[in-house]
C-alpha positions in Angstrom: 28.3 -9.5 -12.8 26.2 -12.7 -12.7 25.1 -14.7 -9.6 23.5 -18.1 -9.6 20.5 -19.1 -7.5 19.6 -22.8 -7.4 16.6 -24.0 -5.4 15.1 -27.5 -5.1 11.5 -27.3 -4.0 10.3 -29.6 -1.2 6.6 -30.0 -1.6 6.2 -31.3 1.9 7.7 -28.1 3.4 5.5 -25.2 4.5 7.0 -21.7 4.8 5.6 -18.7 6.7 4.1 -16.3 4.2 1.2 -14.2 5.1 0.2 -12.4 1.9 -2.1 -9.5 2.9 -1.2 -7.3 -0.1 -4.7 -6.4 -0.9 -6.1 -5.4 2.5 -5.6 -1.6 2.2 -4.2 1.1 -0.1 -3.5 4.7 0.7 -4.7 7.9 -0.8 -4.1 11.6 -0.4 -6.7 13.6 1.3 -10.3 12.4 0.8 -11.4 15.6 -1.0 -9.2 14.6 -4.0 -11.7 11.8 -4.7 -14.0 14.5 -6.3 -11.5 14.8 -9.3 -11.9 12.9 -12.6 -8.2 11.8 -13.0 -8.1 10.6 -9.4 -11.1 8.2 -10.0 -9.6 7.0 -13.3 -6.4 6.1 -11.6 -8.2 4.4 -8.8 -10.4 2.4 -11.3 -7.3 1.2 -13.0 -5.8 0.0 -9.7 -9.0 -1.7 -8.7 -9.4 -3.4 -12.1 -5.8 -4.8 -12.1 -5.1 -5.3 -8.4 -8.2 -4.9 -6.4 -7.8 -3.6 -2.8 -10.4 -4.0 -0.1 -9.9 -0.8 2.0 -8.7 2.7 1.3 -7.2 5.1 3.9 -6.4 8.8 3.6 -6.2 12.1 5.4 -8.6 14.9 5.7 -11.9 13.4 6.5 -12.7 16.3 8.8 -10.7 19.0 7.0 -12.6 22.0 5.7 -12.5 21.0 2.0 -14.8 18.0 2.9 -17.1 20.6 4.7 -18.5 18.1 7.2 -18.4 20.4 10.3 -20.4 23.6 10.1 -21.6 26.2 12.6 -24.6 28.6 12.6 -26.1 31.0 15.1 -29.6 30.2 16.4 -32.2 32.8 17.2 -30.6 33.6 20.5 -27.3 34.2 18.9 -25.7 31.0 20.3 -23.4 29.0 18.0 -24.7 25.6 17.1 -23.0 22.7 15.2 -24.4 21.1 12.1 -23.0 18.6 9.7 -22.8 18.5 5.9 -22.3 15.1 4.4 -22.7 16.1 0.7 -19.1 15.5 -0.3 -18.6 12.5 2.0 -21.5 10.8 0.2 -20.0 11.6 -3.2 -16.6 10.2 -2.2 -18.0 7.2 -0.4 -20.3 6.3 -3.3 -17.3 6.4 -5.7 -15.3 4.1 -3.4 -18.2 1.7 -3.0 -18.7 1.5 -6.8 -15.0 0.5 -7.0 -15.4 -2.2 -4.3 -13.6 -0.3 -1.6 -14.4 0.2 2.1 -12.8 2.8 4.3 -10.0 2.3 6.7 -11.1 5.5 8.6 -8.5 7.9 9.8 -10.0 10.5 12.2 -8.5 13.8 11.2 -7.7 16.6 10.7 -9.3 19.3 12.8 -12.0 21.5 11.3 -10.8 25.1 11.6 -14.0 26.2 13.4 -13.3 23.5 16.1 -9.6 23.9 16.3 -7.7 25.3 19.3 -5.0 26.8 17.2 -4.0 27.8 13.6 -1.2 25.3 13.0 -1.6 23.5 9.7 0.3 21.1 7.5 0.7 20.7 3.8 -0.3 22.8 0.8 -4.0 22.2 1.6 -3.6 23.4 5.2 -4.9 20.5 7.3 -5.3 21.8 10.9 -3.2 19.8 13.4 -4.2 21.2 16.7 -6.5 19.6 19.4 -10.2 20.6 19.5 -11.4 23.4 21.7 -14.1 21.0 22.9 -13.6 17.3 23.0 -17.4 17.0 23.4 -17.9 18.7 20.1 -15.2 16.5 18.5 -16.8 13.3 19.7 -20.3 14.5 18.6 -18.9 15.1 15.1 -17.2 11.7 15.0 -20.3 9.8 16.1 -22.6 11.9 13.9 -20.4 11.0 10.9 -20.3 7.3 11.8 -24.1 7.3 12.4 -24.7 8.8 9.0 -22.5 6.2 7.3 -24.3 3.5 9.1 -27.7 4.8 8.0 -26.5 5.1 4.4 -24.5 1.9 4.0 -25.9 -0.4 6.7 -24.8 -0.9 10.3 -23.3 -4.3 9.8 -21.2 -3.0 6.9 -19.9 0.1 8.5 -18.9 -1.4 11.8 -16.5 -3.6 9.9 -14.5 -0.6 8.8 -11.4 -0.2 10.9 -11.0 3.2 12.6 -7.6 4.9 13.4 -7.4 7.9 15.6 -5.3 10.7 14.0 -2.1 10.4 11.9 1.5 10.5 13.2 0.9 12.4 16.4 4.6 11.7 17.4 5.6 14.3 14.8 5.0 18.0 15.8 3.9 18.9 12.3 1.0 16.5 12.5 0.0 17.1 16.1 0.9 20.3 17.9 4.1 19.9 19.9 3.8 16.1 19.4 2.0 16.3 22.8 1.8 12.7 23.9 -0.6 13.2 26.8 -2.9 15.3 24.7 -3.0 12.7 22.0 -3.8 10.0 24.6 -6.8 12.2 25.6 -7.9 12.4 22.0 -7.6 8.7 21.6 -9.5 7.9 24.8 -12.4 10.3 24.2 -12.7 9.1 20.6 -12.5 5.4 21.6 -15.1 5.7 24.3 -17.5 7.7 22.1 -17.3 5.3 19.2 -17.7 2.2 21.4 -20.7 3.8 23.0 -22.2 4.3 19.6 -21.6 0.6 18.7 -19.2 -1.7 20.5 -18.6 -3.6 17.3 -16.5 -0.9 15.9 -12.8 -1.7 15.8 -10.6 1.3 16.9 -6.8 1.6 17.1 -3.8 3.9 17.1 -1.4 5.6 17.7 -0.5 5.8 14.0 3.1 6.8 14.7 5.9 7.2 12.2 9.6 6.9 12.9 10.6 9.3 15.6 10.6 7.7 19.1 8.4 4.9 17.8 9.3 2.4 20.5 8.7 5.0 23.2 5.3 5.9 21.8 4.1 2.3 21.3 5.1 1.4 24.9 3.7 4.6 26.5 0.5 4.2 24.4 0.0 0.7 25.8 0.9 1.7 29.3 -1.8 4.4 29.1 -4.4 2.0 27.8 -3.4 -0.4 30.6 -3.9 2.3 33.2 -7.2 3.5 31.8 -8.5 -0.1 31.2 -8.8 0.7 27.4 -8.6 -2.3 25.1 -7.6 -1.0 21.6 -8.6 -3.4 18.8 -5.3 -3.0 17.0 -2.1 -1.0 16.9 -1.1 1.1 13.9 2.2 2.5 12.8 4.0 3.5 9.6 7.1 2.2 7.8 9.5 4.0 5.5 12.9 2.9 4.3 15.1 5.7 3.0 17.7 8.0 4.4 17.1 11.8 4.8 16.7 13.3 1.3 18.9 15.9 -0.4 16.9 18.5 -2.1 17.4 20.0 -5.6 14.8 22.1 -7.3 11.4 20.4 -6.9 12.9 17.1 -5.9 14.3 15.1 -3.0 17.0 12.5 -3.8 17.6 9.8 -1.2 19.1 6.3 -0.7 17.5 3.2 0.4 18.2 1.9 3.9 19.1 -1.7 4.7 15.9 -3.7 4.6 16.9 -5.8 7.5 17.0 -2.8 9.8 13.4 -2.0 8.8 12.2 -5.5 9.5 14.0 -5.5 12.8 12.3 -2.2 13.7 8.9 -3.7 12.8 9.7 -6.7 15.0 10.4 -4.4 17.9 6.8 -3.2 17.8 5.6 -6.8 17.9 7.9 -7.5 20.8 6.7 -4.5 22.8 3.0 -5.4 22.3 3.6 -9.0 23.3 5.4 -7.9 26.4 2.0 -6.8 27.8 0.0 -9.9 28.8 -3.4 -8.2 28.1 -2.2 -7.0 24.6 -0.3 -10.1 23.5 -1.1 -11.0 19.9 -2.9 -7.7 19.2 -3.0 -7.0 15.5 -0.6 -4.5 14.0 -1.7 -2.6 10.9 0.9 -0.6 8.9 -1.4 2.1 7.7 1.4 3.7 5.5 4.5 2.3 3.9 6.7 3.1 1.0 10.4 3.6 0.3 10.7 7.4 0.7 8.4 9.4 2.9 8.4 12.5 0.6 6.0 12.9 -2.4 8.7 14.3 -4.7 11.3 11.5 -4.6 12.2 10.2 -8.1 13.0 6.8 -6.6 9.3 6.1 -6.5 9.0 6.0 -10.3 11.8 3.5 -10.8 12.3 -0.2 -11.3 14.6 -0.2 -8.3 11.6 0.8 -6.2 9.6 -2.1 -7.6 12.3 -4.7 -6.8 12.8 -3.3 -3.3 9.0 -3.3 -2.6 8.9 -6.9 -3.9 11.2 -8.0 -1.1 9.2 -5.9 1.4 5.9 -7.6 0.4 7.4 -11.0 1.0 8.0 -10.3 4.7 5.7 -7.5 5.9 3.0 -10.1 6.7 5.4 -11.9 9.1 4.4 -9.8 12.1 1.7 -7.4 10.7 -1.9 -8.0 9.9 -1.9 -5.5 7.0 0.4 -3.0 5.2 -1.0 -0.2 3.2 1.1 1.3 0.4 1.1 5.1 0.4 -0.4 5.7 -2.2 -2.4 4.3 -5.2 -2.0 7.3 -7.4 -0.2 10.6 -8.0 -3.2 13.0 -7.7 -1.7 14.1 -4.4 -0.9 17.6 -3.1 1.0 17.6 0.1 3.6 19.9 -1.4 1.4 21.4 -4.0 0.4 20.4 -7.5 3.3 18.5 -9.3 4.9 20.0 -12.3 5.4 16.8 -14.4 3.9 13.4 -14.9 7.0 11.7 -13.4 7.8 13.7 -10.4 8.6 11.1 -7.8 5.0 10.9 -6.4 4.0 8.2 -4.0 1.6 6.6 -6.3 1.5 3.2 -8.1 0.1 5.2 -11.1 1.6 8.3 -12.6 -0.7 11.1 -13.8 -2.0 10.2 -17.2 -3.0 6.8 -15.8 0.4 5.3 -16.5 1.3 2.3 -14.3 4.7 2.6 -12.7 6.9 -0.6 -12.2 5.8 -0.9 -8.6 2.2 -1.2 -9.7 3.1 -4.6 -11.2 4.8 -5.8 -8.0 1.5 -5.4 -6.3 -0.4 -7.1 -9.2 2.0 -10.0 -9.0 1.5 -10.5 -5.3 -2.3 -10.2 -5.6 -2.2 -13.0 -8.2 -0.4 -15.5 -5.9 -2.5 -18.3 -4.4 -1.7 -21.6 -2.8 0.7 -22.8 -0.1 4.2 -21.3 0.2 6.9 -23.9 -0.2 9.9 -21.5 -0.5 10.8 -18.0 0.7 14.3 -16.6 0.3 15.8 -13.2 0.2 15.0 -13.0 -3.5 12.1 -15.3 -4.2 8.7 -16.7 -3.0 7.2 -19.9 -4.5 3.7 -21.3 -3.9 2.2 -24.6 -4.8 -1.2 -24.2 -6.3 -4.3 -26.3 -6.0 -4.1 -27.6 -9.6 -0.7 -29.1 -9.1 1.2 -26.2 -10.5 3.3 -23.4 -9.0 3.4 -19.7 -8.8 6.2 -17.4 -7.7 7.9 -14.1 -7.8 11.6 -13.4 -8.0 13.4 -10.0 -7.6 16.8 -8.5 -7.9 17.1 -5.7 -5.4 20.2 -3.7 -4.5 20.4 -0.4 -2.6 22.9 0.9 -5.2 23.5 0.1 -8.8 25.9 -2.9 -9.2 25.1 -4.3 -12.7 24.3 -7.7 -11.0 22.1 -10.2 -12.8 20.6 -13.2 -11.1 20.3 -16.6 -12.9 17.6 -18.7 -11.2 17.3 -22.5 -11.6 14.4 -24.3 -9.8 13.8 -28.0 -9.6 10.1 -28.7 -9.0 9.0 -32.3 -8.2 6.8 -33.8 -10.9 6.3 -37.4 -11.9 5.7 -38.8 -15.4 6.3 -37.1 -18.7 3.6 -34.4 -18.6 4.1 -31.2 -20.5 3.9 -27.9 -18.6 3.6 -24.3 -19.5 6.2 -22.1 -17.9 4.8 -18.6 -18.0 6.8 -15.4 -17.1 5.9 -11.8 -16.7 8.9 -9.5 -16.5 9.2 -6.0 -15.2 12.7 -4.5 -15.4 14.5 -1.5 -16.9 14.4 -3.0 -20.4 10.9 -4.4 -20.6 8.6 -2.2 -18.5 10.1 1.2 -17.9 8.0 4.2 -18.7 10.3 6.5 -16.8 13.1 5.8 -19.3 10.9 6.5 -22.4 9.6 9.7 -20.8 13.3 10.7 -20.4 14.1 9.8 -24.0 11.1 11.9 -25.1 12.8 15.0 -23.5 10.9 14.8 -20.2 7.8 16.7 -21.3 6.0 18.3 -18.4 2.7 18.2 -20.3 1.9 15.0 -22.2 0.1 15.1 -25.5 -2.2 12.1 -26.4 0.4 10.3 -28.5 3.0 10.6 -25.7 0.6 9.4 -23.1 -0.4 6.3 -25.2 3.2 5.4 -25.9 4.1 5.6 -22.2 1.1 3.4 -21.3 2.2 0.9 -24.0 5.7 0.6 -22.6 4.4 0.4 -19.0 3.3 -3.2 -19.2 5.2 -6.4 -18.3 6.8 -8.6 -21.0 4.8 -11.8 -21.0 6.4 -15.0 -22.4 5.9 -18.7 -22.2 7.5 -22.0 -23.2 6.7 -25.7 -22.7 8.8 -27.8 -20.4 8.6 -31.5 -19.7 8.9 -33.5 -16.5 12.1 -35.6 -16.5 13.6 -37.8 -13.8 10.8 -36.9 -11.3 11.1 -33.1 -11.7 10.5 -30.1 -13.9 13.5 -27.8 -14.1 12.9 -24.1 -15.0 15.4 -21.4 -15.4 15.2 -17.7 -16.0 17.2 -14.5 -15.4 16.2 -11.4 -13.4 18.1 -8.4 -14.5 19.2 -5.6 -12.2 16.2 -4.0 -10.4 14.0 -6.5 -12.0 10.9 -8.4 -10.9 9.7 -11.6 -12.5 6.4 -13.3 -11.9 6.1 -17.0 -13.0 3.6 -19.8 -13.2 3.8 -23.5 -14.1 0.8 -25.5 -15.0 -0.1 -28.7 -16.8 -0.8 -28.4 -20.5 -3.7 -30.4 -21.9 -3.3 -31.6 -25.5 -5.9 -29.9 -27.7 -6.1 -28.1 -31.0 -8.2 -28.2 -34.1 -8.2 -31.0 -36.7 -5.5 -30.5 -39.2 -3.7 -27.6 -37.4 0.1 -28.1 -37.3 2.0 -25.4 -35.5 5.4 -26.7 -36.5 4.3 -26.6 -40.2 3.1 -23.1 -39.8 6.3 -21.9 -38.2 8.4 -24.0 -40.8 10.0 -25.9 -38.0 10.1 -29.2 -39.9 
């Protein structure tokens, strides 16, 4: 099945397109940053894409060892703080050009009021026995970071209080009033340390999201709290069906997700004192489970391409969960392709969605077209850049044939460059399957998978004719195509004849 898409670009038209693709990326718990493979995956992501902030769980969990207690000479318990691992993690992030988007959580076991935990690594999700002790730990940690990396630098790092308190697994009993207490005490302590810090919440996900956003703002209104931003999460699949180690799920209608995000904007703007407050999506992906094979597919890449074209409409940032597959919420995965959240599979193998982010990061200029399957920008050098995608919730076999008319005068030659990611050109998952789905990769297998995990790059010259340049290309099912058009300058060495070399006459 083939469908045609014809667009004529109007260079006088400007289209809403806020491209904040590089603001933040997610990670698993921070303690994983002490592992070699984790840092290798993050380095690859930073070299090819380059995010500005990184957000993850577990800053205060016991594997980071920040909160400690000892008995003084009188036998009274005293708190002390150990920043050894935090320094190692932060130094690695800084070397890779990353700042923290700080998530305050989870609860140190010695400070916790209960023994409820979440995940394989047992992050404690109960309130503190002492809010005073909690606030002292938070401010001591921030003060240490300010001393080590500079006050002006650290106060620019956004701070989010907790993670998904509307879910009982992440916050005991999903106790709204107790969370509001945690937020208020944390907010006030941080602002007292330095009012330049930007602090937000409530970091909710899915369940009763409209109720939580509204009640959170009502609480802030009553208590005369002015949060610097609002945070929430965004996932777009149905409830998964489980088989063995995996969860299989279907994508939801993208429009429903965009409408849900707009509802948060509308609720915030219904409060006069909070109108226009920034919204940061501190987690988003298709599926919300770390063992969903959809994450490894070209279908995921095409669906995310559409998401990235519109997530900036009402949100200041949107952080993909996560950059890599060193991730242990449900334990250590059994295979390199296991449906992990990451842009990069274990073995430093980029997944198709990796390139969707790379393509968006490479966009620059003014947006002159945005449709359900394409964005086009006019660049400063008189050229164009764009991304087209072919996304469907279920397999249909559809191919999209695009034709674009781009206004251009004269008879100038242009290079039309394409980078294609689809199931035939950039699909390491398929090659891994054809290899027999090895759970442990040898070096040859790993190299082959990395070789087939890159886009197909092609180019051809086109000429302006009749006041326009016309370009055409096809996006296959679940495909993403990045393209550029720029003027070609005549050059070459004396005596070199390409047509003669290629026997073209």
